[in-house]
mmJSON file of the N, C-alpha and C atoms, coordinates in Angstrom:
{"data_MODEL":{"atom_site":{
"group_PDB":["ATOM","ATOM","ATOM","ATOM","ATOM","ATOM","ATOM","ATOM","ATOM","ATOM","ATOM","ATOM","ATOM","ATOM","ATOM","ATOM","ATOM","ATOM","ATOM","ATOM","ATOM","ATOM","ATOM","ATOM","ATOM","ATOM","ATOM","ATOM","ATOM","ATOM","ATOM","ATOM","ATOM","ATOM","ATOM","ATOM","ATOM","ATOM","ATOM","ATOM","ATOM","ATOM","ATOM","ATOM","ATOM","ATOM","ATOM","ATOM","ATOM","ATOM","ATOM","ATOM","ATOM","ATOM","ATOM","ATOM","ATOM","ATOM","ATOM","ATOM","ATOM","ATOM","ATOM","ATOM","ATOM","ATOM","ATOM","ATOM","ATOM","ATOM","ATOM","ATOM","ATOM","ATOM","ATOM","ATOM","ATOM","ATOM","ATOM","ATOM","ATOM","ATOM","ATOM","ATOM","ATOM","ATOM","ATOM","ATOM","ATOM","ATOM","ATOM","ATOM","ATOM","ATOM","ATOM","ATOM","ATOM","ATOM","ATOM","ATOM","ATOM","ATOM","ATOM","ATOM","ATOM","ATOM","ATOM","ATOM","ATOM","ATOM","ATOM","ATOM","ATOM","ATOM","ATOM","ATOM","ATOM","ATOM","ATOM","ATOM","ATOM","ATOM","ATOM","ATOM","ATOM","ATOM","ATOM","ATOM","ATOM"],
"id":[1,2,3,4,5,6,7,8,9,10,11,12,13,14,15,16,17,18,19,20,21,22,23,24,25,26,27,28,29,30,31,32,33,34,35,36,37,38,39,40,41,42,43,44,45,46,47,48,49,50,51,52,53,54,55,56,57,58,59,60,61,62,63,64,65,66,67,68,69,70,71,72,73,74,75,76,77,78,79,80,81,82,83,84,85,86,87,88,89,90,91,92,93,94,95,96,97,98,99,100,101,102,103,104,105,106,107,108,109,110,111,112,113,114,115,116,117,118,119,120,121,122,123,124,125,126,127,128,129],
"type_symbol":["N","C","C","N","C","C","N","C","C","N","C","C","N","C","C","N","C","C","N","C","C","N","C","C","N","C","C","N","C","C","N","C","C","N","C","C","N","C","C","N","C","C","N","C","C","N","C","C","N","C","C","N","C","C","N","C","C","N","C","C","N","C","C","N","C","C","N","C","C","N","C","C","N","C","C","N","C","C","N","C","C","N","C","C","N","C","C","N","C","C","N","C","C","N","C","C","N","C","C","N","C","C","N","C","C","N","C","C","N","C","C","N","C","C","N","C","C","N","C","C","N","C","C","N","C","C","N","C","C"],
"label_atom_id":["N","CA","C","N","CA","C","N","CA","C","N","CA","C","N","CA","C","N","CA","C","N","CA","C","N","CA","C","N","CA","C","N","CA","C","N","CA","C","N","CA","C","N","CA","C","N","CA","C","N","CA","C","N","CA","C","N","CA","C","N","CA","C","N","CA","C","N","CA","C","N","CA","C","N","CA","C","N","CA","C","N","CA","C","N","CA","C","N","CA","C","N","CA","C","N","CA","C","N","CA","C","N","CA","C","N","CA","C","N","CA","C","N","CA","C","N","CA","C","N","CA","C","N","CA","C","N","CA","C","N","CA","C","N","CA","C","N","CA","C","N","CA","C","N","CA","C","N","CA","C"],
"label_alt_id":[null,null,null,null,null,null,null,null,null,null,null,null,null,null,null,null,null,null,null,null,null,null,null,null,null,null,null,null,null,null,null,null,null,null,null,null,null,null,null,null,null,null,null,null,null,null,null,null,null,null,null,null,null,null,null,null,null,null,null,null,null,null,null,null,null,null,null,null,null,null,null,null,null,null,null,null,null,null,null,null,null,null,null,null,null,null,null,null,null,null,null,null,null,null,null,null,null,null,null,null,null,null,null,null,null,null,null,null,null,null,null,null,null,null,null,null,null,null,null,null,null,null,null,null,null,null,null,null,null],
"label_comp_id":["MET","MET","MET","LYS","LYS","LYS","ARG","ARG","ARG","LEU","LEU","LEU","ARG","ARG","ARG","GLY","GLY","GLY","HIS","HIS","HIS","GLY","GLY","GLY","ILE","ILE","ILE","GLU","GLU","GLU","PHE","PHE","PHE","ILE","ILE","ILE","GLY","GLY","GLY","GLU","GLU","GLU","VAL","VAL","VAL","GLU","GLU","GLU","THR","THR","THR","TRP","TRP","TRP","GLU","GLU","GLU","LYS","LYS","LYS","THR","THR","THR","GLY","GLY","GLY","LYS","LYS","LYS","LYS","LYS","LYS","LEU","LEU","LEU","ILE","ILE","ILE","TYR","TYR","TYR","PHE","PHE","PHE","TYR","TYR","TYR","GLY","GLY","GLY","PRO","PRO","PRO","ASP","ASP","ASP","GLY","GLY","GLY","ILE","ILE","ILE","ILE","ILE","ILE","LEU","LEU","LEU","GLU","GLU","GLU","PHE","PHE","PHE","ALA","ALA","ALA","GLN","GLN","GLN","TYR","TYR","TYR","PRO","PRO","PRO","GLU","GLU","GLU"],
"label_asym_id":["A","A","A","A","A","A","A","A","A","A","A","A","A","A","A","A","A","A","A","A","A","A","A","A","A","A","A","A","A","A","A","A","A","A","A","A","A","A","A","A","A","A","A","A","A","A","A","A","A","A","A","A","A","A","A","A","A","A","A","A","A","A","A","A","A","A","A","A","A","A","A","A","A","A","A","A","A","A","A","A","A","A","A","A","A","A","A","A","A","A","A","A","A","A","A","A","A","A","A","A","A","A","A","A","A","A","A","A","A","A","A","A","A","A","A","A","A","A","A","A","A","A","A","A","A","A","A","A","A"],
"label_entity_id":["1","1","1","1","1","1","1","1","1","1","1","1","1","1","1","1","1","1","1","1","1","1","1","1","1","1","1","1","1","1","1","1","1","1","1","1","1","1","1","1","1","1","1","1","1","1","1","1","1","1","1","1","1","1","1","1","1","1","1","1","1","1","1","1","1","1","1","1","1","1","1","1","1","1","1","1","1","1","1","1","1","1","1","1","1","1","1","1","1","1","1","1","1","1","1","1","1","1","1","1","1","1","1","1","1","1","1","1","1","1","1","1","1","1","1","1","1","1","1","1","1","1","1","1","1","1","1","1","1"],
"label_seq_id":[1,1,1,2,2,2,3,3,3,4,4,4,5,5,5,6,6,6,7,7,7,8,8,8,9,9,9,10,10,10,11,11,11,12,12,12,13,13,13,14,14,14,15,15,15,16,16,16,17,17,17,18,18,18,19,19,19,20,20,20,21,21,21,22,22,22,23,23,23,24,24,24,25,25,25,26,26,26,27,27,27,28,28,28,29,29,29,30,30,30,31,31,31,32,32,32,33,33,33,34,34,34,35,35,35,36,36,36,37,37,37,38,38,38,39,39,39,40,40,40,41,41,41,42,42,42,43,43,43],
"pdbx_PDB_ins_code":[null,null,null,null,null,null,null,null,null,null,null,null,null,null,null,null,null,null,null,null,null,null,null,null,null,null,null,null,null,null,null,null,null,null,null,null,null,null,null,null,null,null,null,null,null,null,null,null,null,null,null,null,null,null,null,null,null,null,null,null,null,null,null,null,null,null,null,null,null,null,null,null,null,null,null,null,null,null,null,null,null,null,null,null,null,null,null,null,null,null,null,null,null,null,null,null,null,null,null,null,null,null,null,null,null,null,null,null,null,null,null,null,null,null,null,null,null,null,null,null,null,null,null,null,null,null,null,null,null],
"Cartn_x":[-11.515,-10.8,-11.451,-12.047,-12.715,-13.804,-14.578,-15.669,-15.137,-14.051,-13.475,-12.885,-12.22,-11.689,-12.816,-13.969,-15.134,-15.622,-15.286,-15.66,-14.534,-13.484,-12.413,-11.272,-11.204,-10.093,-8.825,-7.747,-6.458,-5.541,-5.226,-4.363,-2.899,-2.089,-0.645,-0.022,0.419,1.027,-0.007,0.463,-0.371,-0.569,-1.417,-1.647,-0.356,0.04,1.226,0.778,1.433,1.108,2.326,2.136,3.209,3.349,4.523,4.734,4.514,4.978,4.887,3.446,2.635,1.279,0.19,0.475,-0.537,-1.427,-1.118,-1.9,-1.691,-2.788,-2.732,-2.961,-2.152,-2.243,-2.302,-3.049,-3.064,-3.189,-2.471,-2.471,-3.187,-3.831,-4.559,-4.638,-5.008,-5.177,-6.609,-6.759,-8.067,-8.561,-9.739,-10.341,-9.499,-8.721,-7.909,-6.467,-6.208,-4.86,-3.971,-4.563,-3.81,-3.704,-2.531,-2.354,-3.016,-3.887,-4.606,-4.258,-4.616,-4.291,-5.511,-5.751,-6.723,-5.904,-6.371,-5.699,-6.721,-6.316,-7.154,-6.33,-6.86,-6.167,-6.701,-5.82,-6.296,-7.18,-8.061,-8.981,-8.317],
"Cartn_y":[62.126,60.889,59.876,60.352,59.426,58.642,59.351,58.698,57.634,57.94,56.978,55.771,56.017,54.89,53.974,54.564,53.782,52.863,53.195,52.36,51.421,51.35,50.388,50.897,52.21,52.756,52.7,52.182,52.092,53.177,54.182,55.28,54.9,55.488,55.271,56.545,56.516,57.695,58.706,59.939,61.029,62.063,63.054,64.13,64.925,65.169,65.968,67.303,68.393,69.722,70.276,70.676,71.294,72.737,73.133,74.483,75.564,75.351,76.376,76.658,75.624,75.788,75.662,75.034,74.797,73.601,72.897,71.719,70.604,69.929,68.816,67.517,66.502,65.205,64.082,63.052,61.808,60.659,59.604,58.434,57.281,56.444,55.315,54.206,53.016,51.877,51.838,51.726,51.594,50.161,49.895,48.566,47.443,47.743,46.706,46.715,47.421,47.473,48.521,49.328,50.375,51.584,52.221,53.412,54.599,55.292,56.466,57.663,58.86,60.088,60.989,61.531,62.612,63.895,64.957,66.245,67.313,68.24,69.381,70.633,71.477,72.694,73.87,74.799,75.966,76.843,77.567,78.425,79.706],
"Cartn_z":[-23.271,-23.262,-22.332,-21.263,-20.339,-21.05,-21.87,-22.599,-23.541,-24.229,-25.17,-24.451,-23.328,-22.543,-22.097,-21.798,-21.402,-22.507,-23.747,-24.893,-25.304,-24.481,-24.729,-25.587,-25.848,-26.635,-25.793,-26.392,-25.712,-26.26,-25.434,-25.859,-25.719,-26.586,-26.566,-26.004,-24.778,-24.169,-23.718,-23.529,-23.044,-24.151,-23.891,-24.85,-25.003,-26.247,-26.539,-27.121,-26.725,-27.242,-27.973,-29.213,-29.987,-29.546,-29.127,-28.603,-29.657,-30.875,-31.921,-32.336,-32.432,-32.967,-31.913,-30.784,-29.758,-30.064,-31.149,-31.537,-30.507,-30.134,-29.19,-29.943,-29.63,-30.305,-29.284,-29.629,-28.862,-29.86,-29.612,-30.495,-29.801,-30.613,-30.046,-31.089,-30.627,-31.518,-32.028,-33.349,-33.973,-33.888,-34.445,-34.339,-34.939,-35.957,-36.602,-36.114,-35.003,-34.454,-35.122,-35.99,-36.674,-35.747,-35.71,-34.883,-35.568,-34.818,-35.302,-34.427,-34.911,-34.191,-34.104,-32.925,-32.766,-32.652,-33.311,-33.214,-32.875,-32.006,-31.667,-31.961,-32.838,-33.227,-32.421,-32.027,-31.291,-32.175,-31.553,-32.303,-32.741],
"occupancy":[1.0,1.0,1.0,1.0,1.0,1.0,1.0,1.0,1.0,1.0,1.0,1.0,1.0,1.0,1.0,1.0,1.0,1.0,1.0,1.0,1.0,1.0,1.0,1.0,1.0,1.0,1.0,1.0,1.0,1.0,1.0,1.0,1.0,1.0,1.0,1.0,1.0,1.0,1.0,1.0,1.0,1.0,1.0,1.0,1.0,1.0,1.0,1.0,1.0,1.0,1.0,1.0,1.0,1.0,1.0,1.0,1.0,1.0,1.0,1.0,1.0,1.0,1.0,1.0,1.0,1.0,1.0,1.0,1.0,1.0,1.0,1.0,1.0,1.0,1.0,1.0,1.0,1.0,1.0,1.0,1.0,1.0,1.0,1.0,1.0,1.0,1.0,1.0,1.0,1.0,1.0,1.0,1.0,1.0,1.0,1.0,1.0,1.0,1.0,1.0,1.0,1.0,1.0,1.0,1.0,1.0,1.0,1.0,1.0,1.0,1.0,1.0,1.0,1.0,1.0,1.0,1.0,1.0,1.0,1.0,1.0,1.0,1.0,1.0,1.0,1.0,1.0,1.0,1.0],
"B_iso_or_equiv":[0.0,0.0,0.0,0.0,0.0,0.0,0.0,0.0,0.0,0.0,0.0,0.0,0.0,0.0,0.0,0.0,0.0,0.0,0.0,0.0,0.0,0.0,0.0,0.0,0.0,0.0,0.0,0.0,0.0,0.0,0.0,0.0,0.0,0.0,0.0,0.0,0.0,0.0,0.0,0.0,0.0,0.0,0.0,0.0,0.0,0.0,0.0,0.0,0.0,0.0,0.0,0.0,0.0,0.0,0.0,0.0,0.0,0.0,0.0,0.0,0.0,0.0,0.0,0.0,0.0,0.0,0.0,0.0,0.0,0.0,0.0,0.0,0.0,0.0,0.0,0.0,0.0,0.0,0.0,0.0,0.0,0.0,0.0,0.0,0.0,0.0,0.0,0.0,0.0,0.0,0.0,0.0,0.0,0.0,0.0,0.0,0.0,0.0,0.0,0.0,0.0,0.0,0.0,0.0,0.0,0.0,0.0,0.0,0.0,0.0,0.0,0.0,0.0,0.0,0.0,0.0,0.0,0.0,0.0,0.0,0.0,0.0,0.0,0.0,0.0,0.0,0.0,0.0,0.0],
"pdbx_formal_charge":[null,null,null,null,null,null,null,null,null,null,null,null,null,null,null,null,null,null,null,null,null,null,null,null,null,null,null,null,null,null,null,null,null,null,null,null,null,null,null,null,null,null,null,null,null,null,null,null,null,null,null,null,null,null,null,null,null,null,null,null,null,null,null,null,null,null,null,null,null,null,null,null,null,null,null,null,null,null,null,null,null,null,null,null,null,null,null,null,null,null,null,null,null,null,null,null,null,null,null,null,null,null,null,null,null,null,null,null,null,null,null,null,null,null,null,null,null,null,null,null,null,null,null,null,null,null,null,null,null],
"auth_seq_id":[1,1,1,2,2,2,3,3,3,4,4,4,5,5,5,6,6,6,7,7,7,8,8,8,9,9,9,10,10,10,11,11,11,12,12,12,13,13,13,14,14,14,15,15,15,16,16,16,17,17,17,18,18,18,19,19,19,20,20,20,21,21,21,22,22,22,23,23,23,24,24,24,25,25,25,26,26,26,27,27,27,28,28,28,29,29,29,30,30,30,31,31,31,32,32,32,33,33,33,34,34,34,35,35,35,36,36,36,37,37,37,38,38,38,39,39,39,40,40,40,41,41,41,42,42,42,43,43,43],
"auth_comp_id":["MET","MET","MET","LYS","LYS","LYS","ARG","ARG","ARG","LEU","LEU","LEU","ARG","ARG","ARG","GLY","GLY","GLY","HIS","HIS","HIS","GLY","GLY","GLY","ILE","ILE","ILE","GLU","GLU","GLU","PHE","PHE","PHE","ILE","ILE","ILE","GLY","GLY","GLY","GLU","GLU","GLU","VAL","VAL","VAL","GLU","GLU","GLU","THR","THR","THR","TRP","TRP","TRP","GLU","GLU","GLU","LYS","LYS","LYS","THR","THR","THR","GLY","GLY","GLY","LYS","LYS","LYS","LYS","LYS","LYS","LEU","LEU","LEU","ILE","ILE","ILE","TYR","TYR","TYR","PHE","PHE","PHE","TYR","TYR","TYR","GLY","GLY","GLY","PRO","PRO","PRO","ASP","ASP","ASP","GLY","GLY","GLY","ILE","ILE","ILE","ILE","ILE","ILE","LEU","LEU","LEU","GLU","GLU","GLU","PHE","PHE","PHE","ALA","ALA","ALA","GLN","GLN","GLN","TYR","TYR","TYR","PRO","PRO","PRO","GLU","GLU","GLU"],
"auth_asym_id":["A","A","A","A","A","A","A","A","A","A","A","A","A","A","A","A","A","A","A","A","A","A","A","A","A","A","A","A","A","A","A","A","A","A","A","A","A","A","A","A","A","A","A","A","A","A","A","A","A","A","A","A","A","A","A","A","A","A","A","A","A","A","A","A","A","A","A","A","A","A","A","A","A","A","A","A","A","A","A","A","A","A","A","A","A","A","A","A","A","A","A","A","A","A","A","A","A","A","A","A","A","A","A","A","A","A","A","A","A","A","A","A","A","A","A","A","A","A","A","A","A","A","A","A","A","A","A","A","A"],
"auth_atom_id":["N","CA","C","N","CA","C","N","CA","C","N","CA","C","N","CA","C","N","CA","C","N","CA","C","N","CA","C","N","CA","C","N","CA","C","N","CA","C","N","CA","C","N","CA","C","N","CA","C","N","CA","C","N","CA","C","N","CA","C","N","CA","C","N","CA","C","N","CA","C","N","CA","C","N","CA","C","N","CA","C","N","CA","C","N","CA","C","N","CA","C","N","CA","C","N","CA","C","N","CA","C","N","CA","C","N","CA","C","N","CA","C","N","CA","C","N","CA","C","N","CA","C","N","CA","C","N","CA","C","N","CA","C","N","CA","C","N","CA","C","N","CA","C","N","CA","C","N","CA","C"],
"pdbx_PDB_model_num":[1,1,1,1,1,1,1,1,1,1,1,1,1,1,1,1,1,1,1,1,1,1,1,1,1,1,1,1,1,1,1,1,1,1,1,1,1,1,1,1,1,1,1,1,1,1,1,1,1,1,1,1,1,1,1,1,1,1,1,1,1,1,1,1,1,1,1,1,1,1,1,1,1,1,1,1,1,1,1,1,1,1,1,1,1,1,1,1,1,1,1,1,1,1,1,1,1,1,1,1,1,1,1,1,1,1,1,1,1,1,1,1,1,1,1,1,1,1,1,1,1,1,1,1,1,1,1,1,1]
}}}
């Protein structure tokens, strides 16, 4: 996330972790102001 913030990405809130699946999510604004999501799934 540090690298992305360095490129001007504006995150919405903090990383959220789903308890049932362990999936991590973070939301951010894309170039056109559209809300996008990054997801990281456990291995």
